[in-house]
N, C-alpha and C positions, 0 to 999 in steps of 0.2 A: 503447595502448590503456589508456586513464582513462573511468571510469564516474562516474557517480553519482546522486544521491539526486532523481527527478524529483518523486513523491508518494509516498504509503501509501495504504493504505486498509481498514477494520476493517468486516468485516459483523456486519450485527445484524440480530435480527428486532423491535427497537423504533427503529426510522431518526427518528421525531417526539420521543421522549420522548432519544434519545441527541442527536440534534442541536439541540435548545432547550437542553439543558445547555452544551453546548459557544457557543452563543451569549449566555447568559448568563452564561459566562465572560467574555467576552469578545471571542471568535474572529470573524473576519469571513466572514459568508459569501455566496458566490457562487450562481450560479447551478446550480440542479439540471438533471440529466439521467436522460433513459431510453435505456438501452441496447438496441437493436432487436436482437432475432436471442438475445440473452445471456440474458434474461430479469431486467435488473437495472433496478433508478437508481440515484438516488445525491443525497446532498448536498453540495456542494464547499464547503470550509474554506480560503481562498487566504490565503499568506504572501509576502510579497515574494520566498522563492526557493523554493518548494514548494508542497502543498498535502495537505491532509487530505480524506479521500475518505469517510463514511460510505457503504458499499455496502448495499444491504438488495431483497430477493427482489421484482421486480414481479410475473412468472411462471412461476410453480415449473414446469410442463412444458416451456415453451422453455428452460429455464436448464437443466433433463438431455436436452434432444433438441437442441438448437442445436449452433452450431459450437462454444459454450465447454464442450461437455458434458466432456470431459476436463480442464475447470478443479474439477472436482466444487462446483462452487457453492453447490448447494442441499444437498448433502450436507455441508458445511461449514458451514449454517446450520441443520440439523438433529441437527446430532451434537455433544452441549457438550464432548468429548472433543478436537473436530477443532480447529488453527488456525483463527481468522474474520480471517488479517492477510496483506496482498497486497503488497507492494512493486516499481514501476516505476521505471526505470532509465532514462539517456539518455546517451547519449559524452557526454564532453567534448572529445576529438578523436580522429583519426583516421579511419580507416575504417568506414560502415555496415553492412560485411561480416564483420567482426573482431565476435562475439557473446561475453559476457560467462561466461556455459555453455553447456554441450549441451540439447538440449530441441526444437520442435517449433512451430511455423506455425500461428496460430490468428488467419484474415483476419474480422476481425470485420465485421458487416453493415453497422455503422455507420462504417465509413470505408470509401473508395471504393481498387479491389485498385490497385494491389499494397501496396499501405501495411498489412502485417499486422504484428502482435503477433508474438514472439517467446519462448515459455511456457519456464520449466524444466523437463524433465524429471524432477523431483521433483515434479511435479503430481498425481501419485497416491498420493504419503505425504500425509495428510492433517492428520498429524500439524505438519507444516510448514508455515511460510507461502507460497504463493503468488508466484513470482517473476517479473517478467514486463518485459522489456527491448524497449524502442520504436529499433527501427533506422532508421525512415523521417523522422525527428525531428533535424534539425538541432540541433550543439551550444547550450546557451542561455545566455547572459548574465545569471548570477543578480545579483540584487543586494542589500543589507542596510539595512534600515528603524532608524530613531530609535527606534522604539514597539518595545521589546522583544519584546510578543504579534504584532506583525509577522516577525520573523525565524526563520526553523526552522533551529536549530543543528545538534541532532543529534538520531536516531532510532535508538533502542536496544527490537532485539525479544528476548522472552525468552523461551524454546523448551524444554518441559520435554520434553527428551529426552537419551538417556545418546549419543547419535553421531549428527553431519547429514550428510544428502548429501553427495557433490562440489558439488552445486551450490547447496547455502547455505551451505556453507564457502565459496563462491569470493565470495560477497558482504564479504568480509573488509577485501578492497582496493577498496570502493566508497567514494566519500566521502559523509560527513553520516549515514553507516548504518554498524548494527555488530548483531550478532546472539551475543547469549549463554546460557547453559544456566541455567533458573532455573526456579523448583516449580509457576509456574503460566502459560499462554499470556499474556501482556504487551506491550504497548510503553510505553516510557518516551519520552516526547519534551522535549527542550532547548529552550527558545525563548530570543532573546536571546544570550547571553555566560552565562545561567545563576548569575550573581553575587547576585543578588538571595536564593539560600538560600531558594526558597520554593518550595513544592508544593501540587498540588490532585490527588486519587484521583478517579475518573469511576466505580469500582466503585460498585452493582452493575449499571448500566447500561452502562458501555463500559469493557474491558479495557487503561483508558489511564490514565495517568499524567505531567503535567504539569509540566514545571520550567520555572521563570525568577528 
């Protein structure tokens, strides 16, 4: 079975400022959503073949005590040395019973049972990105847009760690996603084919660089 990146998220405590920067850059914002039981809300930036999600805490107590408590979302926001990233995978082909990594089942309040997420067993390693697989989502036919800012070519996560968990290592086989060791928590996103040789750094509001 093969897997691909559906979308990724960045946790932040400055959602308005961070999201407005992406709008000003030229990314296309979609609808916003509250995640009941998870304690979070989002701002969504859509591409022809994926999404960037700005995720932020709406209710700290709900995040710490609800069904997603083992994702440690509140702790990831509060502690600067933790990873603010999460990747969400879907399958390209094969049976939904196969999982890309070991983990646990998270039945979100905002999806009807038995549509549960599969969360990687590295979720308690706060220095690593969260890894999530959506087994109930059928393979999606992705498209490419003529506008380079509308197509997500590659996402690279930089993680300041000497060794990765087996779960994080397993992401090396995922389409449009790579994980590398770096000096800081950073995500580099390539749009289109990255042939223009341009890039923009969104520090300090977001640990994000966009290449196009």
